[in-house]
C-alpha positions, 0 to 999 in steps of 0.5 A: 856798656853803660858808657856806650848807652850814654854815648848813644843817648847823647848822640840821640839828644844831639841829633834831636837838637840838630833836627829841631834846628833844621826844622826851625830854620826851614820854617823860617825860610818857608815863611820868608819865601811865602812872604816874598811870594806874597810881595811878588803877587802884590807887585804883579797885581798892582802892575796889572791894575796899573796896566789895565787902567793905563790901557783903558785910558789909552783906549778911551783916548784913542777912541776919542781921537779916532772920532775926532779924526773921522769928523775932521776927515769928513770936514776936510775931505775937500782938501784932498786925499793926501791929507786924509791918507795922512790921518788914516796912517795916524789912526793905524799907528794908534791901533798898532799901539793899542794892540801892543798894549793888549798884548802886554796886558795878556803877558802880564796876566800870564806872568801873574798866573805863573807866579801863583802856581809857583807860590802854590808849589813852594807852599806844598813842598814846604809842608811836605818837608815840614812833615818829614822833619816832624816825623824824623823828630818823632822817631828820634824821640821814640828811639831816645825813650827806648834807650832810656828803658834799655838803660834802666833794664841794664842797670837793674840786671847789673845790680842783680848780677852783682848781688848774685856774685856777692852771694856766691863769693860769700858761699865759697868763703864759707865752704872753705871755712874762710871768714866772711868780711864783716863777720867775727866767726864762721858761725856768724858768717853762716848766719849772715849768709842766711839773711837777705843781703841788701844790694849796694 
């Protein structure tokens, strides 16, 4: 029974070390994922700011170009409708480009929102798993403490049983008039039996 308890205690120690290693590894993976999410968020924010800046510059350029085209069209209206149509087509192409840039900006803003949601979900999931592992470690510690107390109780019971067995053996030897080991005569054996026996 003692060996079984020792094996159980050893298994509990081993499980505790394994869970602590898993918890440590998960914390490290969680920190790496968190850092990766932060890097992705920074990159997305930088790309968004760059796209916004490019969009503003392009819009400003397009607006200036549109004004210039309109001024040119008014000044060159006498040159014919064909020239005007050509310039108008150029304006329309630029407006299409502007629309594409705006659409791309919206897509990037949506992607940034999705990344933020993913980071938040990963963080919450990591915290939940961390709490579960901490609870498992706490339960293992509690089981280990109970095993220690049971081991101590069994050791005391075994010592008391050995003491009672020794007394019963001495009583049987005395009742048959046999010399008790460690005594010189039956009388001295009876005197020894009346004295308290120290448990070994």
